[in-house]
C-alpha positions as CSV (number, residue, x, y, z in Angstrom):
1,X,12.4,10.6,-4.3
2,X,10.1,12.1,-1.8
3,X,8.8,15.6,-2.3
4,X,7.9,17.5,0.9
5,X,4.4,19.1,0.8
6,X,4.1,20.0,4.5
7,X,5.7,19.1,7.8
8,X,4.2,15.6,7.8
9,X,3.2,15.1,4.2
10,X,5.4,13.8,1.5
11,X,4.6,12.7,-2.1
12,X,6.4,10.0,-4.0
13,X,7.8,11.7,-7.2
14,X,7.0,8.5,-9.2
15,X,3.3,9.3,-8.9
16,X,4.0,12.6,-10.7
17,X,6.8,11.7,-13.2
18,X,9.0,8.8,-14.1
19,X,10.8,7.1,-16.9
20,X,9.7,3.7,-18.2
21,X,11.6,1.5,-20.7
22,X,9.6,0.2,-23.7
23,X,11.8,-2.4,-25.3
24,X,14.7,-0.2,-26.6
25,X,13.6,3.3,-25.8
26,X,12.6,5.3,-22.7
27,X,9.1,6.8,-22.3
28,X,8.4,9.7,-20.0
29,X,5.2,9.1,-17.9
30,X,3.6,12.3,-16.5
31,X,0.6,13.0,-14.3
32,X,-2.1,14.7,-16.3
33,X,-1.5,17.9,-14.4
34,X,1.6,18.4,-16.6
35,X,-0.2,17.8,-19.9
36,X,-0.5,21.4,-20.9
37,X,3.2,22.0,-20.1
38,X,4.2,19.0,-22.2
39,X,2.1,20.4,-25.1
40,X,3.9,23.7,-24.9
41,X,7.3,22.0,-24.9
42,X,6.3,20.2,-28.1
43,X,5.2,23.6,-29.6
44,X,8.5,25.2,-28.7
45,X,10.4,22.3,-30.2
46,X,8.4,22.6,-33.4
47,X,9.1,26.3,-33.5
48,X,12.8,25.8,-32.9
49,X,12.8,23.1,-35.7
50,X,11.2,25.5,-38.2
51,X,13.4,28.4,-37.1
52,X,16.6,26.3,-37.5
53,X,15.6,25.4,-41.0
54,X,15.9,29.0,-42.2
55,X,19.2,29.7,-40.4
56,X,22.2,29.1,-42.6
57,X,24.7,27.0,-40.7
58,X,27.9,26.8,-42.8
59,X,29.2,23.6,-41.2
60,X,26.9,20.8,-42.5
61,X,27.7,18.5,-39.6
62,X,26.5,21.1,-37.1
63,X,23.3,21.6,-39.0
64,X,22.8,17.8,-39.2
65,X,23.6,17.4,-35.5
66,X,21.1,20.1,-34.5
67,X,18.4,18.5,-36.6
68,X,19.0,15.1,-35.1
69,X,18.8,16.6,-31.5
70,X,15.6,18.4,-32.2
71,X,14.1,15.3,-33.9
72,X,15.1,13.1,-30.9
73,X,13.6,15.6,-28.4
74,X,10.3,15.8,-30.4
75,X,10.1,12.0,-30.6
76,X,10.7,11.7,-26.8
77,X,8.0,14.2,-25.9
78,X,5.5,12.9,-28.4
79,X,5.7,9.5,-26.8
80,X,4.8,10.8,-23.3
81,X,2.3,8.7,-21.4
82,X,-0.2,10.5,-19.2
83,X,-1.8,9.2,-16.0
84,X,-4.8,10.3,-14.0
85,X,-5.2,9.6,-10.3
86,X,-8.0,7.6,-8.7
87,X,-8.0,7.7,-4.9
88,X,-10.2,5.4,-2.9
89,X,-10.7,6.2,0.8
90,X,-11.0,3.3,3.2
91,X,-14.0,4.2,5.5
92,X,-12.9,5.0,9.0
93,X,-14.5,3.2,12.0
94,X,-17.8,4.5,13.3
95,X,-16.4,4.6,16.8
96,X,-13.5,6.6,18.3
97,X,-10.1,4.9,18.1
98,X,-8.6,4.7,21.6
99,X,-4.9,3.8,21.2
100,X,-4.6,3.0,25.0
101,X,-7.0,0.1,24.6
102,X,-4.4,-2.2,22.9
103,X,-2.4,-3.3,25.9
104,X,-0.4,-6.3,24.6
105,X,-0.7,-9.4,22.4
106,X,-2.0,-12.7,23.6
107,X,-1.0,-16.2,22.3
108,X,-2.4,-19.6,22.8
109,X,0.0,-22.2,21.5
110,X,-0.7,-26.0,21.5
111,X,1.9,-28.4,23.0
112,X,4.5,-29.6,20.4
113,X,2.9,-33.1,20.3
114,X,-0.5,-31.6,19.5
115,X,-0.7,-31.6,15.6
116,X,-4.4,-30.9,15.4
117,X,-5.2,-27.7,17.2
118,X,-4.4,-24.3,15.7
119,X,-2.5,-21.4,17.4
120,X,-4.4,-18.3,18.6
121,X,-3.0,-14.9,18.4
122,X,-4.5,-11.4,18.7
123,X,-4.4,-8.0,20.4
124,X,-5.4,-7.9,24.1
125,X,-7.6,-4.9,24.8
126,X,-8.6,-3.2,28.0
127,X,-12.4,-3.4,27.4
128,X,-14.4,-6.2,26.0
129,X,-16.8,-3.9,24.1
130,X,-14.0,-2.1,22.4
131,X,-12.3,-5.4,21.4
132,X,-15.5,-6.6,19.8
133,X,-16.2,-3.4,18.0
134,X,-12.6,-3.2,16.6
135,X,-12.7,-6.7,15.3
136,X,-16.1,-6.1,13.7
137,X,-14.4,-3.2,11.9
138,X,-11.5,-5.4,10.8
139,X,-14.0,-7.9,9.4
140,X,-15.6,-5.2,7.3
141,X,-12.3,-5.2,5.3
142,X,-13.0,-8.9,4.7
143,X,-16.7,-8.5,3.6
144,X,-17.8,-9.3,7.1
145,X,-16.5,-12.8,6.9
146,X,-14.6,-14.6,9.7
147,X,-12.5,-16.6,7.2
148,X,-9.8,-14.6,5.4
149,X,-8.4,-16.7,2.6
150,X,-7.5,-13.8,0.4
151,X,-5.5,-12.0,3.1
152,X,-7.8,-8.9,3.0
153,X,-6.7,-8.2,6.6
154,X,-2.9,-7.8,6.6
155,X,-1.0,-8.8,9.8
156,X,2.7,-7.7,9.7
157,X,5.4,-8.2,12.3
158,X,8.4,-6.0,12.2
159,X,11.4,-7.1,14.3
160,X,13.0,-4.0,15.6
161,X,16.7,-3.5,16.4
162,X,15.9,-2.8,20.1
163,X,14.7,-6.2,21.3
164,X,11.2,-5.1,20.3
165,X,8.7,-6.1,17.6
166,X,5.8,-4.1,16.1
167,X,2.5,-5.6,15.0
168,X,0.8,-3.8,12.1
169,X,-2.8,-4.2,11.1
170,X,-4.1,-2.7,7.8
171,X,-6.5,-3.5,5.0
172,X,-4.8,-5.1,2.0
173,X,-4.6,-2.4,-0.8
174,X,-4.7,-5.2,-3.4
175,X,-7.9,-6.8,-2.2
176,X,-10.4,-7.9,-4.9
177,X,-13.3,-5.6,-4.1
178,X,-10.9,-2.6,-4.4
179,X,-9.7,-3.8,-7.8
180,X,-13.4,-4.1,-8.9
181,X,-14.1,-0.6,-7.7
182,X,-11.0,0.8,-9.5
183,X,-12.1,-0.9,-12.7
184,X,-15.6,0.5,-12.4
185,X,-14.3,4.0,-12.0
186,X,-11.9,3.4,-15.0
187,X,-14.8,2.3,-17.2
188,X,-16.9,5.4,-16.3
189,X,-13.9,7.7,-17.1
190,X,-12.8,6.0,-20.3
191,X,-14.1,8.9,-22.5
192,X,-13.0,11.8,-20.4
193,X,-9.6,10.2,-19.7
194,X,-9.1,8.6,-23.2
195,X,-5.6,7.4,-23.8
196,X,-4.5,7.9,-20.2
197,X,-3.5,5.3,-17.6
198,X,-5.2,5.0,-14.3
199,X,-3.0,5.6,-11.3
200,X,-4.5,3.8,-8.3
201,X,-4.0,5.1,-4.8
202,X,-5.6,4.0,-1.5
203,X,-6.0,6.3,1.5
204,X,-6.4,4.3,4.7
205,X,-5.2,4.0,8.3
206,X,-2.7,1.6,9.7
207,X,-2.8,0.4,13.3
208,X,0.2,-0.8,15.3
209,X,1.6,-1.6,18.7
210,X,5.3,-2.2,19.8
211,X,6.1,-4.8,22.4
212,X,9.2,-6.6,23.8
213,X,10.9,-9.3,21.7
214,X,13.0,-11.4,24.0
215,X,13.8,-15.1,24.5
216,X,11.0,-16.9,26.4
217,X,8.2,-14.7,25.1
218,X,5.3,-16.4,23.3
219,X,5.8,-14.3,20.1
220,X,8.9,-16.3,19.3
221,X,7.1,-19.6,19.9
222,X,4.3,-18.4,17.6
223,X,6.7,-17.4,14.8
224,X,8.5,-20.8,15.1
225,X,5.3,-22.9,15.0
226,X,3.2,-20.9,12.5
227,X,4.9,-20.1,9.2
228,X,3.9,-16.9,7.2
229,X,1.5,-19.1,5.0
230,X,0.3,-21.1,8.0
231,X,-3.2,-21.3,9.5
232,X,-4.1,-19.7,12.8
233,X,-7.0,-17.9,14.6
234,X,-6.7,-14.2,14.8
235,X,-8.6,-13.6,18.0
236,X,-9.1,-10.6,20.3
237,X,-8.7,-11.0,24.0
238,X,-9.5,-8.9,27.1
239,X,-6.5,-8.1,29.3
240,X,-6.9,-9.2,32.9
241,X,-3.5,-8.2,34.2
242,X,0.1,-9.4,34.2
243,X,0.6,-13.2,34.4
244,X,-3.2,-13.6,34.3
245,X,-4.8,-15.6,31.5
246,X,-6.8,-13.1,29.2
247,X,-10.4,-13.7,28.2
248,X,-10.5,-15.1,24.7
249,X,-13.3,-13.8,22.5
250,X,-13.7,-16.9,20.3
251,X,-16.9,-15.7,18.6
252,X,-15.0,-12.7,17.2
253,X,-12.1,-14.8,15.7
254,X,-10.9,-14.5,12.1
255,X,-9.4,-17.6,10.6
256,X,-6.2,-16.5,8.9
257,X,-3.9,-18.1,6.3
258,X,-1.2,-15.5,6.1
259,X,1.0,-13.0,8.0
260,X,4.1,-11.0,7.0
261,X,7.3,-10.7,8.9
């Protein structure tokens, strides 16, 4: 369930509260912001339990039923698990993002009989300097390496229902250096957050562009030739006009082994 915070901001309720099953019984998991409220609920239940013991209920099964209900509620709330939130912010680029720069996508696909050469795919930008700067920023997600075996740079294609497809680019929230950073923060907080689970959140930007998806376009040939776990060169190009071969910036290529569709 999404909780509306403002006009464009929603919070997933699972980050605040949820039920988890532990073998044969449910456990309530709460964010630490509700810790004081949970403690007061336990105190109220304890008070109700004490008060009920001094009230004479003539029907024994009603007295027994009330005691069982209070005991069950106490057990449920005593087993509450608490979480604290750690948010890591993906550094923004040091240059201004210009969404008009990404004109289209460019593809270079070897002939079917060519079993050696790899396919090339990448955004086609208006300016060469911007293309180089943006791909330098993408490589920072991959420890400045031009070989991305761990899929630190995620490329995702979404096929739309309107004969279009959208290309998404974003840093993998499960990349190793982030996990190491989360673990380091957890270790530093183990005393102040004793007994609580770490809730890991990443704040970052996603970049995308929507283009036509019709028969005869190179995107379909690319998806047929390169499988999601296939190898290809993710390469920026400079747009030179319609039906004109773009300028491929080979020195800025990133060798990829994954994409999502």
